[in-house]
N, CA and C atoms of all chains as a GROMACS GRO file, in nm:
protein
  633
    1MET      N    1   7.409   8.139   3.382
    1MET     CA    2   7.401   8.082   3.477
    1MET      C    3   7.429   8.131   3.588
    2ALA      N    4   7.404   8.164   3.707
    2ALA     CA    5   7.441   8.200   3.804
    2ALA      C    6   7.520   8.092   3.856
    3LYS      N    7   7.654   8.108   3.945
    3LYS     CA    8   7.729   7.991   4.005
    3LYS      C    9   7.678   7.950   4.175
    4ARG      N   10   7.596   7.882   4.212
    4ARG     CA   11   7.558   7.854   4.340
    4ARG      C   12   7.686   7.850   4.386
    5LEU      N   13   7.710   7.834   4.531
    5LEU     CA   14   7.799   7.677   4.657
    5LEU      C   15   7.680   7.585   4.658
    6SER      N   16   7.741   7.455   4.687
    6SER     CA   17   7.622   7.322   4.640
    6SER      C   18   7.788   7.261   4.788
    7ASN      N   19   7.704   7.172   4.827
    7ASN     CA   20   7.788   7.064   4.896
    7ASN      C   21   7.744   6.971   4.938
    8THR      N   22   7.828   6.861   4.965
    8THR     CA   23   7.764   6.694   4.996
    8THR      C   24   7.782   6.673   5.066
    9ILE      N   25   7.795   6.696   5.185
    9ILE     CA   26   7.767   6.679   5.362
    9ILE      C   27   7.691   6.576   5.416
   10ARG      N   28   7.544   6.639   5.301
   10ARG     CA   29   7.435   6.542   5.383
   10ARG      C   30   7.492   6.386   5.370
   11ALA      N   31   7.569   6.335   5.240
   11ALA     CA   32   7.556   6.236   5.158
   11ALA      C   33   7.678   6.172   5.273
   12LEU      N   34   7.807   6.233   5.306
   12LEU     CA   35   7.889   6.237   5.306
   12LEU      C   36   7.859   6.226   5.558
   13ARG      N   37   7.722   6.247   5.558
   13ARG     CA   38   7.673   6.237   5.754
   13ARG      C   39   7.682   6.060   5.674
   14PHE      N   40   7.592   6.071   5.537
   14PHE     CA   41   7.582   5.897   5.554
   14PHE      C   42   7.663   5.799   5.514
   15HIS      N   43   7.738   5.798   5.456
   15HIS     CA   44   7.848   5.728   5.444
   15HIS      C   45   7.966   5.717   5.562
   16ALA      N   46   8.002   5.816   5.708
   16ALA     CA   47   7.994   5.815   5.812
   16ALA      C   48   7.914   5.766   5.895
   17GLY      N   49   7.830   5.604   5.928
   17GLY     CA   50   7.789   5.578   6.009
   17GLY      C   51   7.716   5.677   6.038
   18GLU      N   52   7.619   5.731   5.941
   18GLU     CA   53   7.507   5.810   5.923
   18GLU      C   54   7.497   5.938   6.081
   19MET      N   55   7.620   5.992   6.078
   19MET     CA   56   7.669   6.086   6.191
   19MET      C   57   7.593   6.161   6.176
   20THR      N   58   7.540   6.221   6.264
   20THR     CA   59   7.422   6.352   6.287
   20THR      C   60   7.432   6.435   6.271
   21GLN      N   61   7.311   6.594   6.206
   21GLN     CA   62   7.370   6.701   6.220
   21GLN      C   63   7.455   6.722   6.325
   22ALA      N   64   7.418   6.769   6.439
   22ALA     CA   65   7.453   6.757   6.615
   22ALA      C   66   7.568   6.733   6.559
   23GLU      N   67   7.626   6.589   6.560
   23GLU     CA   68   7.756   6.520   6.612
   23GLU      C   69   7.874   6.609   6.531
   24LEU      N   70   7.781   6.609   6.397
   24LEU     CA   71   7.923   6.725   6.326
   24LEU      C   72   7.896   6.881   6.405
   25GLY      N   73   7.818   6.853   6.409
   25GLY     CA   74   7.840   7.096   6.431
   25GLY      C   75   7.948   7.061   6.609
   26GLU      N   76   7.953   6.979   6.658
   26GLU     CA   77   7.950   6.945   6.764
   26GLU      C   78   8.084   6.927   6.756
   27ARG      N   79   8.122   6.820   6.668
   27ARG     CA   80   8.271   6.885   6.598
   27ARG      C   81   8.408   6.978   6.515
   28ILE      N   82   8.238   6.999   6.468
   28ILE     CA   83   8.322   7.174   6.425
   28ILE      C   84   8.347   7.280   6.488
   29GLY      N   85   8.272   7.290   6.535
   29GLY     CA   86   8.252   7.393   6.634
   29GLY      C   87   8.085   7.440   6.619
   30VAL      N   88   7.989   7.440   6.591
   30VAL     CA   89   7.871   7.516   6.520
   30VAL      C   90   7.752   7.435   6.588
   31THR      N   91   7.643   7.504   6.546
   31THR     CA   92   7.536   7.447   6.599
   31THR      C   93   7.468   7.347   6.514
   32ARG      N   94   7.384   7.264   6.529
   32ARG     CA   95   7.263   7.216   6.444
   32ARG      C   96   7.194   7.256   6.340
   33GLN      N   97   7.174   7.333   6.395
   33GLN     CA   98   7.098   7.439   6.291
   33GLN      C   99   7.139   7.491   6.229
   34THR      N  100   7.328   7.561   6.254
   34THR     CA  101   7.424   7.565   6.132
   34THR      C  102   7.478   7.466   6.032
   35VAL      N  103   7.497   7.375   6.102
   35VAL     CA  104   7.508   7.225   5.975
   35VAL      C  105   7.367   7.234   5.895
   36ALA      N  106   7.279   7.229   5.921
   36ALA     CA  107   7.131   7.227   5.922
   36ALA      C  108   7.093   7.317   5.738
   37ALA      N  109   7.120   7.443   5.816
   37ALA     CA  110   7.182   7.534   5.762
   37ALA      C  111   7.226   7.525   5.592
   38ILE      N  112   7.381   7.491   5.615
   38ILE     CA  113   7.515   7.467   5.588
   38ILE      C  114   7.427   7.366   5.361
   39GLU      N  115   7.417   7.256   5.472
   39GLU     CA  116   7.291   7.185   5.398
   39GLU      C  117   7.264   7.212   5.308
   40GLN      N  118   7.203   7.293   5.367
   40GLN     CA  119   7.058   7.377   5.187
   40GLN      C  120   7.068   7.479   5.175
   41GLY      N  121   7.208   7.524   5.219
   41GLY     CA  122   7.271   7.628   5.095
   41GLY      C  123   7.210   7.768   5.158
   42LYS      N  124   7.157   7.745   5.332
   42LYS     CA  125   7.078   7.865   5.306
   42LYS      C  126   7.253   7.960   5.382
   43TYR      N  127   7.344   7.875   5.401
   43TYR     CA  128   7.402   7.926   5.488
   43TYR      C  129   7.563   7.882   5.402
   44SER      N  130   7.689   7.978   5.403
   44SER     CA  131   7.799   8.014   5.349
   44SER      C  132   7.860   7.972   5.438
   45PRO      N  133   7.971   7.866   5.464
   45PRO     CA  134   8.027   7.844   5.556
   45PRO      C  135   8.226   7.907   5.563
   46THR      N  136   8.221   7.950   5.682
   46THR     CA  137   8.378   8.011   5.658
   46THR      C  138   8.441   7.910   5.637
   47LEU      N  139   8.609   7.948   5.548
   47LEU     CA  140   8.676   7.867   5.482
   47LEU      C  141   8.780   7.794   5.547
   48GLU      N  142   8.745   7.833   5.745
   48GLU     CA  143   8.810   7.740   5.779
   48GLU      C  144   8.693   7.616   5.848
   49THR      N  145   8.597   7.626   5.864
   49THR     CA  146   8.446   7.566   5.882
   49THR      C  147   8.514   7.456   5.730
   50ALA      N  148   8.474   7.511   5.651
   50ALA     CA  149   8.451   7.414   5.525
   50ALA      C  150   8.567   7.323   5.579
   51PHE      N  151   8.680   7.347   5.524
   51PHE     CA  152   8.855   7.302   5.627
   51PHE      C  153   8.752   7.165   5.678
   52ARG      N  154   8.736   7.211   5.768
   52ARG     CA  155   8.705   7.096   5.918
   52ARG      C  156   8.604   6.987   5.888
   53ILE      N  157   8.507   7.090   5.844
   53ILE     CA  158   8.430   6.944   5.839
   53ILE      C  159   8.502   6.860   5.665
   54ALA      N  160   8.593   6.897   5.560
   54ALA     CA  161   8.638   6.808   5.425
   54ALA      C  162   8.697   6.700   5.540
   55ASP      N  163   8.782   6.807   5.677
   55ASP     CA  164   8.885   6.736   5.729
   55ASP      C  165   8.786   6.588   5.773
   56ILE      N  166   8.704   6.639   5.899
   56ILE     CA  167   8.603   6.512   5.887
   56ILE      C  168   8.629   6.408   5.858
   57PHE      N  169   8.548   6.404   5.704
   57PHE     CA  170   8.550   6.254   5.674
   57PHE      C  171   8.641   6.209   5.576
   58GLY      N  172   8.791   6.313   5.577
   58GLY     CA  173   8.874   6.276   5.525
   58GLY      C  174   8.840   6.319   5.375
   59VAL      N  175   8.807   6.396   5.257
   59VAL     CA  176   8.784   6.454   5.148
   59VAL      C  177   8.868   6.546   5.125
   60ARG      N  178   8.840   6.616   5.028
   60ARG     CA  179   8.902   6.793   4.959
   60ARG      C  180   8.791   6.834   4.959
   61LEU      N  181   8.838   6.944   5.004
   61LEU     CA  182   8.724   7.033   4.983
   61LEU      C  183   8.672   7.012   4.858
   62ASP      N  184   8.662   6.996   4.765
   62ASP     CA  185   8.656   7.023   4.686
   62ASP      C  186   8.545   6.880   4.597
   63GLU      N  187   8.584   6.833   4.752
   63GLU     CA  188   8.438   6.675   4.704
   63GLU      C  189   8.336   6.681   4.869
   64ALA      N  190   8.375   6.805   4.872
   64ALA     CA  191   8.276   6.860   5.031
   64ALA      C  192   8.167   7.003   4.970
   65PHE      N  193   8.220   7.061   4.908
   65PHE     CA  194   8.190   7.175   4.858
   65PHE      C  195   8.248   7.225   4.689
   66ARG      N  196   8.137   7.233   4.610
   66ARG     CA  197   8.114   7.293   4.487
   66ARG      C  198   8.097   7.431   4.476
   67TRP      N  199   8.101   7.513   4.332
   67TRP     CA  200   8.128   7.652   4.341
   67TRP      C  201   8.047   7.587   4.155
   68SER      N  202   7.993   7.631   4.196
   68SER     CA  203   7.930   7.539   4.007
   68SER      C  204   7.800   7.627   3.944
   69GLU      N  205   7.754   7.629   3.857
   69GLU     CA  206   7.615   7.691   3.831
   69GLU      C  207   7.540   7.531   3.839
   70ASP      N  208   7.404   7.643   3.931
   70ASP     CA  209   7.279   7.475   3.905
   70ASP      C  210   7.199   7.362   3.844
   71MET      N  211   6.493   7.587   6.728
   71MET     CA  212   6.529   7.640   6.742
   71MET      C  213   6.652   7.690   6.839
   72THR      N  214   6.749   7.752   6.804
   72THR     CA  215   6.824   7.816   6.953
   72THR      C  216   6.798   7.879   7.015
   73PHE      N  217   6.891   7.783   7.126
   73PHE     CA  218   6.845   7.915   7.251
   73PHE      C  219   6.883   8.044   7.232
   74ARG      N  220   6.969   8.089   7.092
   74ARG     CA  221   6.993   8.214   7.040
   74ARG      C  222   6.858   8.329   7.036
   75GLU      N  223   6.784   8.246   6.969
   75GLU     CA  224   6.676   8.267   6.885
   75GLU      C  225   6.543   8.316   6.937
   76LYS      N  226   6.560   8.154   7.006
   76LYS     CA  227   6.454   8.243   7.195
   76LYS      C  228   6.439   8.326   7.269
   77THR      N  229   6.539   8.368   7.305
   77THR     CA  230   6.606   8.485   7.378
   77THR      C  231   6.498   8.571   7.290
   78ARG      N  232   6.586   8.624   7.134
   78ARG     CA  233   6.528   8.684   7.038
   78ARG      C  234   6.371   8.736   7.076
   79TRP      N  235   6.338   8.635   7.083
   79TRP     CA  236   6.210   8.636   7.057
   79TRP      C  237   6.103   8.717   7.184
   80THR      N  238   6.194   8.654   7.310
   80THR     CA  239   6.156   8.687   7.410
   80THR      C  240   6.154   8.832   7.440
   81ALA      N  241   6.310   8.872   7.387
   81ALA     CA  242   6.309   8.983   7.418
   81ALA      C  243   6.241   9.055   7.358
   82LEU      N  244   6.188   8.986   7.218
   82LEU     CA  245   6.122   9.125   7.083
   82LEU      C  246   6.012   9.106   7.142
   83ILE      N  247   5.925   9.024   7.160
   83ILE     CA  248   5.794   9.055   7.254
   83ILE      C  249   5.744   9.126   7.358
   84VAL      N  250   5.867   9.094   7.456
   84VAL     CA  251   5.837   9.180   7.591
   84VAL      C  252   5.837   9.307   7.561
   85ASP      N  253   5.984   9.380   7.461
   85ASP     CA  254   6.043   9.489   7.481
   85ASP      C  255   5.927   9.604   7.349
   86LEU      N  256   5.836   9.529   7.299
   86LEU     CA  257   5.736   9.527   7.194
   86LEU      C  258   5.560   9.556   7.291
   87ILE      N  259   5.533   9.492   7.474
   87ILE     CA  260   5.412   9.522   7.506
   87ILE      C  261   5.469   9.643   7.552
   88ILE      N  262   5.578   9.615   7.668
   88ILE     CA  263   5.600   9.750   7.788
   88ILE      C  264   5.648   9.847   7.688
   89TRP      N  265   5.711   9.832   7.638
   89TRP     CA  266   5.754  10.012   7.590
   89TRP      C  267   5.525  10.070   7.480
   90ALA      N  268   5.490   9.988   7.434
   90ALA     CA  269   5.407  10.046   7.338
   90ALA      C  270   5.302  10.074   7.463
   91TRP      N  271   5.352  10.022   7.580
   91TRP     CA  272   5.253  10.104   7.678
   91TRP      C  273   5.264  10.253   7.731
   92TYR      N  274   5.405  10.217   7.752
   92TYR     CA  275   5.446  10.335   7.828
   92TYR      C  276   5.460  10.468   7.716
   93PHE      N  277   5.531  10.406   7.581
   93PHE     CA  278   5.449  10.530   7.458
   93PHE      C  279   5.346  10.544   7.415
   94SER      N  280   5.300  10.491   7.505
   94SER     CA  281   5.115  10.488   7.470
   94SER      C  282   5.088  10.588   7.572
   95ARG      N  283   5.130  10.595   7.762
   95ARG     CA  284   5.134  10.670   7.844
   95ARG      C  285   5.197  10.851   7.805
   96VAL      N  286   5.312  10.841   7.708
   96VAL     CA  287   5.340  10.946   7.651
   96VAL      C  288   5.307  11.021   7.541
   97ALA      N  289   5.216  10.942   7.493
   97ALA     CA  290   5.136  10.955   7.345
   97ALA      C  291   5.018  11.077   7.445
   98GLU      N  292   4.918  11.040   7.528
   98GLU     CA  293   4.884  11.062   7.600
   98GLU      C  294   4.884  11.247   7.624
   99ALA      N  295   5.008  11.217   7.692
   99ALA     CA  296   5.050  11.362   7.794
   99ALA      C  297   5.113  11.537   7.679
  100LEU      N  298   5.069  11.433   7.535
  100LEU     CA  299   5.151  11.516   7.454
  100LEU      C  300   4.990  11.513   7.387
  101PRO      N  301   4.966  11.669   7.370
  101PRO     CA  302   5.066  11.785   7.288
  101PRO      C  303   5.071  11.914   7.399
  102ASP      N  304   5.008  11.911   7.558
  102ASP     CA  305   5.028  11.959   7.648
  102ASP      C  306   5.144  11.991   7.737
  103GLY      N  307   5.180  11.869   7.733
  103GLY     CA  308   5.235  11.759   7.863
  103GLY      C  309   5.193  11.700   7.985
  104PRO      N  310   5.280  11.662   8.060
  104PRO     CA  311   5.287  11.564   8.088
  104PRO      C  312   5.240  11.711   8.294
  105ALA      N  313   5.163  11.666   8.358
  105ALA     CA  314   5.168  11.701   8.499
  105ALA      C  315   5.283  11.747   8.605
  106ASP      N  316   5.357  11.619   8.595
  106ASP     CA  317   5.448  11.657   8.690
  106ASP      C  318   5.541  11.531   8.506
  107GLU      N  319   5.618  11.617   8.505
  107GLU     CA  320   5.778  11.548   8.414
  107GLU      C  321   5.836  11.394   8.529
  108MET      N  322   5.845  11.467   8.619
  108MET     CA  323   5.940  11.326   8.712
  108MET      C  324   5.806  11.156   8.699
  109ASP      N  325   5.682  11.159   8.677
  109ASP     CA  326   5.643  11.056   8.709
  109ASP      C  327   5.617  10.958   8.570
  110PHE      N  328   5.734  11.030   8.472
  110PHE     CA  329   5.779  10.991   8.364
  110PHE      C  330   5.902  10.860   8.353
  111LEU      N  331   5.984  10.989   8.477
  111LEU     CA  332   6.084  10.971   8.526
  111LEU      C  333   6.082  10.767   8.529
  112TRP      N  334   5.945  10.806   8.670
  112TRP     CA  335   5.970  10.680   8.724
  112TRP      C  336   5.896  10.606   8.645
  113LEU      N  337   5.781  10.584   8.553
  113LEU     CA  338   5.774  10.485   8.399
  113LEU      C  339   5.854  10.484   8.389
  114ALA      N  340   5.949  10.533   8.312
  114ALA     CA  341   6.065  10.460   8.184
  114ALA      C  342   6.216  10.422   8.306
  115ALA      N  343   6.212  10.415   8.425
  115ALA     CA  344   6.261  10.357   8.522
  115ALA      C  345   6.202  10.224   8.544
  116GLY      N  346   6.049  10.256   8.494
  116GLY     CA  347   5.941  10.062   8.546
  116GLY      C  348   5.988   9.985   8.459
  117ALA      N  349   5.948  10.058   8.335
  117ALA     CA  350   5.978   9.970   8.244
  117ALA      C  351   6.122   9.963   8.218
  118THR      N  352   6.205  10.000   8.200
  118THR     CA  353   6.378   9.939   8.211
  118THR      C  354   6.379   9.862   8.279
  119VAL      N  355   6.337   9.885   8.435
  119VAL     CA  356   6.377   9.789   8.498
  119VAL      C  357   6.274   9.620   8.508
  120ALA      N  358   6.124   9.639   8.439
  120ALA     CA  359   6.056   9.550   8.426
  120ALA      C  360   6.119   9.454   8.291
  121THR      N  361   6.166   9.512   8.209
  121THR     CA  362   6.198   9.455   8.059
  121THR      C  363   6.315   9.404   8.074
  122ILE      N  364   6.407   9.435   8.182
  122ILE     CA  365   6.518   9.357   8.221
  122ILE      C  366   6.462   9.201   8.276
  123ILE      N  367   6.398   9.246   8.439
  123ILE     CA  368   6.400   9.112   8.464
  123ILE      C  369   6.304   8.990   8.388
  124ILE      N  370   6.182   9.064   8.320
  124ILE     CA  371   6.167   8.929   8.289
  124ILE      C  372   6.287   8.860   8.096
  125HIS      N  373   6.354   8.966   8.071
  125HIS     CA  374   6.460   8.936   7.986
  125HIS      C  375   6.551   8.795   8.061
  126VAL      N  376   6.584   8.825   8.140
  126VAL     CA  377   6.731   8.766   8.328
  126VAL      C  378   6.577   8.665   8.340
  127ALA      N  379   6.492   8.639   8.378
  127ALA     CA  380   6.400   8.514   8.372
  127ALA      C  381   6.331   8.471   8.192
  128ALA      N  382   6.333   8.499   8.181
  128ALA     CA  383   6.338   8.390   8.007
  128ALA      C  384   6.472   8.353   7.945
  129ILE      N  385   6.611   8.410   7.996
  129ILE     CA  386   6.705   8.315   8.016
  129ILE      C  387   6.715   8.245   8.083
  130VAL      N  388   6.692   8.255   8.184
  130VAL     CA  389   6.736   8.152   8.288
  130VAL      C  390   6.641   7.999   8.279
  131VAL      N  391   6.514   8.037   8.199
  131VAL     CA  392   6.422   7.938   8.228
  131VAL      C  393   6.468   7.844   8.108
  132PHE      N  394   6.479   7.960   8.019
  132PHE     CA  395   6.525   7.861   7.922
  132PHE      C  396   6.680   7.823   7.870
  133ALA      N  397   6.781   7.822   7.975
  133ALA     CA  398   6.911   7.783   8.025
  133ALA      C  399   6.928   7.632   8.119
  134ALA      N  400   6.827   7.689   8.184
  134ALA     CA  401   6.794   7.583   8.270
  134ALA      C  402   6.712   7.406   8.192
  135ARG      N  403   6.662   7.442   8.034
  135ARG     CA  404   6.634   7.330   7.932
  135ARG      C  405   6.749   7.334   7.849
  136ARG      N  406   6.854   7.390   7.864
  136ARG     CA  407   6.936   7.340   7.760
  136ARG      C  408   7.092   7.350   7.756
  137PRO      N  409   7.107   7.405   7.943
  137PRO     CA  410   7.205   7.454   7.955
  137PRO      C  411   7.366   7.462   7.892
  138LYS      N  412   7.366   7.357   7.813
  138LYS     CA  413   7.497   7.345   7.712
  138LYS      C  414   7.497   7.425   7.615
  139GLU      N  415   7.394   7.410   7.614
  139GLU     CA  416   7.340   7.535   7.473
  139GLU      C  417   7.384   7.703   7.550
  140ALA      N  418   7.321   7.674   7.656
  140ALA     CA  419   7.299   7.865   7.722
  140ALA      C  420   7.444   7.910   7.791
  141GLY      N  421   7.502   7.812   7.727
  141GLY     CA  422   7.679   7.866   7.778
  141GLY      C  423   7.740   7.834   7.625
  142ALA      N  424   7.756   7.778   7.538
  142ALA     CA  425   7.887   7.808   7.446
  142ALA      C  426   7.792   7.913   7.410
  143SER      N  427   7.969   7.960   7.345
  143SER     CA  428   7.905   8.088   7.304
  143SER      C  429   7.912   8.077   7.090
  144PRO      N  430   7.826   8.227   7.035
  144PRO     CA  431   7.773   8.176   6.934
  144PRO      C  432   7.843   8.183   6.873
  145ASP      N  433   7.805   8.027   6.818
  145ASP     CA  434   7.910   8.002   6.654
  145ASP      C  435   7.913   8.144   6.533
  146GLU      N  436   7.970   8.085   6.441
  146GLU     CA  437   7.993   8.134   6.325
  146GLU      C  438   7.850   8.209   6.257
  147ARG      N  439   7.803   8.183   6.252
  147ARG     CA  440   7.669   8.187   6.180
  147ARG      C  441   7.590   8.289   6.221
  148GLU      N  442   7.589   8.249   6.384
  148GLU     CA  443   7.516   8.428   6.514
  148GLU      C  444   7.523   8.506   6.552
  149ARG      N  445   7.724   8.482   6.516
  149ARG     CA  446   7.779   8.574   6.531
  149ARG      C  447   7.699   8.662   6.370
  150GLN      N  448   7.772   8.617   6.246
  150GLN     CA  449   7.684   8.648   6.161
  150GLN      C  450   7.605   8.757   6.126
  151ILE      N  451   7.475   8.655   6.212
  151ILE     CA  452   7.301   8.741   6.245
  151ILE      C  453   7.338   8.859   6.376
  152GLU      N  454   7.398   8.843   6.413
  152GLU     CA  455   7.447   8.987   6.538
  152GLU      C  456   7.509   9.047   6.468
  153ARG      N  457   7.591   9.074   6.407
  153ARG     CA  458   7.626   9.126   6.342
  153ARG      C  459   7.618   9.239   6.249
  154GLU      N  460   7.514   9.152   6.100
  154GLU     CA  461   7.454   9.265   6.057
  154GLU      C  462   7.334   9.332   6.121
  155ALA      N  463   7.218   9.274   6.181
  155ALA     CA  464   7.177   9.271   6.274
  155ALA      C  465   7.235   9.438   6.383
  156GLY      N  466   7.335   9.399   6.432
  156GLY     CA  467   7.342   9.557   6.478
  156GLY      C  468   7.417   9.602   6.434
  157ASN      N  469   7.457   9.669   6.312
  157ASN     CA  470   7.469   9.740   6.204
  157ASN      C  471   7.377   9.774   6.150
  158ALA      N  472   7.261   9.738   6.144
  158ALA     CA  473   7.156   9.765   6.081
  158ALA      C  474   7.106   9.833   6.179
  159ALA      N  475   7.050   9.786   6.294
  159ALA     CA  476   6.982   9.822   6.453
  159ALA      C  477   7.077   9.962   6.478
  160TYR      N  478   7.248   9.979   6.435
  160TYR     CA  479   7.315  10.116   6.475
  160TYR      C  480   7.279  10.268   6.353
  161THR      N  481   7.237  10.208   6.263
  161THR     CA  482   7.234  10.308   6.091
  161THR      C  483   7.118  10.390   6.149
  162LEU      N  484   6.973  10.286   6.226
  162LEU     CA  485   6.838  10.387   6.240
  162LEU      C  486   6.892  10.414   6.363
  163LEU      N  487   6.982  10.394   6.473
  163LEU     CA  488   6.937  10.476   6.554
  163LEU      C  489   7.036  10.614   6.571
  164ALA      N  490   7.126  10.578   6.463
  164ALA     CA  491   7.160  10.720   6.396
  164ALA      C  492   7.096  10.775   6.303
  165ILE      N  493   7.031  10.768   6.193
  165ILE     CA  494   6.882  10.864   6.191
  165ILE      C  495   6.824  10.879   6.220
  166GLY      N  496   6.787  10.856   6.410
  166GLY     CA  497   6.677  10.855   6.444
  166GLY      C  498   6.748  10.974   6.518
  167LEU      N  499   6.879  10.986   6.607
  167LEU     CA  500   6.957  11.042   6.698
  167LEU      C  501   6.914  11.230   6.599
  168VAL      N  502   7.028  11.224   6.469
  168VAL     CA  503   7.017  11.323   6.374
  168VAL      C  504   6.874  11.396   6.335
  169ASN      N  505   6.780  11.301   6.344
  169ASN     CA  506   6.635  11.386   6.367
  169ASN      C  507   6.593  11.450   6.464
  170ILE      N  508   6.664  11.356   6.508
  170ILE     CA  509   6.615  11.471   6.701
  170ILE      C  510   6.679  11.587   6.692
  171ILE      N  511   6.770  11.608   6.706
  171ILE     CA  512   6.942  11.680   6.666
  171ILE      C  513   6.863  11.788   6.659
  172ILE      N  514   6.751  11.775   6.520
  172ILE     CA  515   6.719  11.904   6.436
  172ILE      C  516   6.578  11.869   6.457
  173GLY      N  517   6.492  11.856   6.494
  173GLY     CA  518   6.358  11.846   6.602
  173GLY      C  519   6.342  11.924   6.704
  174SER      N  520   6.552  11.949   6.783
  174SER     CA  521   6.540  11.995   6.908
  174SER      C  522   6.605  12.148   6.904
  175TYR      N  523   6.599  12.191   6.702
  175TYR     CA  524   6.624  12.375   6.698
  175TYR      C  525   6.530  12.409   6.667
  176PHE      N  526   6.387  12.361   6.633
  176PHE     CA  527   6.279  12.368   6.526
  176PHE      C  528   6.183  12.404   6.734
  177GLY      N  529   6.210  12.384   6.862
  177GLY     CA  530   6.156  12.378   6.978
  177GLY      C  531   6.089  12.307   6.974
  178TRP      N  532   6.110  12.106   6.969
  178TRP     CA  533   6.070  12.080   7.102
  178TRP      C  534   6.127  12.139   7.233
  179THR      N  535   5.983  12.010   7.283
  179THR     CA  536   6.011  12.042   7.475
  179THR      C  537   6.140  11.938   7.539
  180LYS      N  538   6.152  12.014   7.611
  180LYS     CA  539   6.217  11.896   7.733
  180LYS      C  540   6.190  11.727   7.713
  181PHE      N  541   6.050  11.720   7.748
  181PHE     CA  542   5.896  11.644   7.779
  181PHE      C  543   5.989  11.531   7.635
  182GLU      N  544   5.906  11.631   7.504
  182GLU     CA  545   5.925  11.532   7.383
  182GLU      C  546   6.088  11.481   7.311
  183THR      N  547   6.241  11.630   7.367
  183THR     CA  548   6.315  11.531   7.280
  183THR      C  549   6.395  11.426   7.426
  184VAL      N  550   6.350  11.414   7.532
  184VAL     CA  551   6.394  11.289   7.641
  184VAL      C  552   6.276  11.179   7.526
  185ASN      N  553   6.202  11.152   7.527
  185ASN     CA  554   6.089  11.064   7.470
  185ASN      C  555   6.118  11.055   7.342
  186ALA      N  556   6.185  11.151   7.262
  186ALA     CA  557   6.152  11.090   7.149
  186ALA      C  558   6.324  10.996   7.094
  187VAL      N  559   6.401  11.024   7.214
  187VAL     CA  560   6.546  11.010   7.180
  187VAL      C  561   6.558  10.860   7.261
  188LEU      N  562   6.399  10.791   7.379
  188LEU     CA  563   6.428  10.716   7.395
  188LEU      C  564   6.365  10.583   7.353
  189ALA      N  565   6.283  10.700   7.233
  189ALA     CA  566   6.192  10.630   7.163
  189ALA      C  567   6.285  10.523   7.014
  190VAL      N  568   6.329  10.626   6.949
  190VAL     CA  569   6.525  10.603   6.882
  190VAL      C  570   6.576  10.443   6.929
  191PHE      N  571   6.633  10.514   7.062
  191PHE     CA  572   6.683  10.364   7.123
  191PHE      C  573   6.600  10.207   7.096
  192VAL      N  574   6.502  10.270   7.183
  192VAL     CA  575   6.404  10.126   7.141
  192VAL      C  576   6.341  10.021   7.051
  193PHE      N  577   6.359  10.191   6.963
  193PHE     CA  578   6.318  10.088   6.838
  193PHE      C  579   6.438  10.050   6.779
  194ALA      N  580   6.553  10.082   6.799
  194ALA     CA  581   6.664  10.072   6.726
  194ALA      C  582   6.681   9.955   6.810
  195GLU      N  583   6.703   9.904   6.937
  195GLU     CA  584   6.682   9.780   7.003
  195GLU      C  585   6.562   9.619   6.963
  196ILE      N  586   6.454   9.702   6.952
  196ILE     CA  587   6.358   9.621   6.854
  196ILE      C  588   6.394   9.567   6.686
  197SER      N  589   6.438   9.691   6.648
  197SER     CA  590   6.492   9.590   6.490
  197SER      C  591   6.574   9.558   6.536
  198ARG      N  592   6.680   9.527   6.616
  198ARG     CA  593   6.793   9.418   6.634
  198ARG      C  594   6.713   9.317   6.639
  199TYR      N  595   6.619   9.302   6.705
  199TYR     CA  596   6.568   9.149   6.773
  199TYR      C  597   6.538   9.056   6.654
  200ALA      N  598   6.398   9.214   6.570
  200ALA     CA  599   6.313   9.154   6.510
  200ALA      C  600   6.446   9.144   6.340
  201LEU      N  601   6.561   9.213   6.291
  201LEU     CA  602   6.611   9.142   6.228
  201LEU      C  603   6.694   9.022   6.251
  202GLU      N  604   6.707   8.960   6.420
  202GLU     CA  605   6.821   8.866   6.405
  202GLU      C  606   6.699   8.723   6.390
  203ILE      N  607   6.600   8.799   6.409
  203ILE     CA  608   6.447   8.633   6.402
  203ILE      C  609   6.438   8.619   6.266
  204PHE      N  610   6.450   8.768   6.189
  204PHE     CA  611   6.404   8.732   6.031
  204PHE      C  612   6.512   8.611   5.986
  205ALA      N  613   6.622   8.680   6.012
  205ALA     CA  614   6.816   8.533   5.960
  205ALA      C  615   6.819   8.415   6.002
  206TYR      N  616   6.783   8.443   6.122
  206TYR     CA  617   6.719   8.227   6.237
  206TYR      C  618   6.631   8.159   6.126
  207ARG      N  619   6.503   8.271   6.115
  207ARG     CA  620   6.354   8.186   5.969
  207ARG      C  621   6.411   8.131   5.898
  208ARG      N  622   6.471   8.263   5.837
  208ARG     CA  623   6.528   8.249   5.659
  208ARG      C  624   6.624   8.160   5.633
  209MET      N  625   6.697   8.097   5.755
  209MET     CA  626   6.776   7.999   5.718
  209MET      C  627   6.714   7.906   5.780
  210ALA      N  628   6.614   7.897   5.897
  210ALA     CA  629   6.614   7.778   5.897
  210ALA      C  630   6.582   7.651   5.818
  211ALA      N  631   6.629   7.533   5.886
  211ALA     CA  632   6.567   7.401   5.780
  211ALA      C  633   6.403   7.434   5.753
   0.00000   0.00000   0.00000
């Protein structure tokens, strides 16, 4: 079975005081639409952006993103 | 919908309308050619100016509603979309121009050649907008 990139960003945002997609986008330098696309698995962020996201939530990269089978 | 996607929609619609009108006039003038080719030079110039004016006006209107977004540089996803669409459009442009070069060796008139070049440029540009919009829509929530 093919592997794909998934993430827990939506949950991380909720636990970070219900941060909005726009607020997260503002902090990592992307649009709200890009954050939405990342959350839904429709766009894979660059490594730098992935690290920025993990850093904002204070988690490891592999806690924010997973490379696994569906 | 982001500011950039809105500008692409506007550009696509405006280009389709204006250049469809222009090339319908070209088609009417074929195969005998126009009475005065300079008329079509002015038509093409007018179509180009009209396209630019409407594009700029749309950008100003959209920017007035979302000034912060309009002033921001494209983010990584937008840059990827623009890059991939641009590469595909460039390929279409190159194929079209090669065909025109071949056609010109087989007796195309100056009027036909010039308008074929213009058509290829317009087609490549419209394709670029369409591909960007397709990518934006595919990634939309």
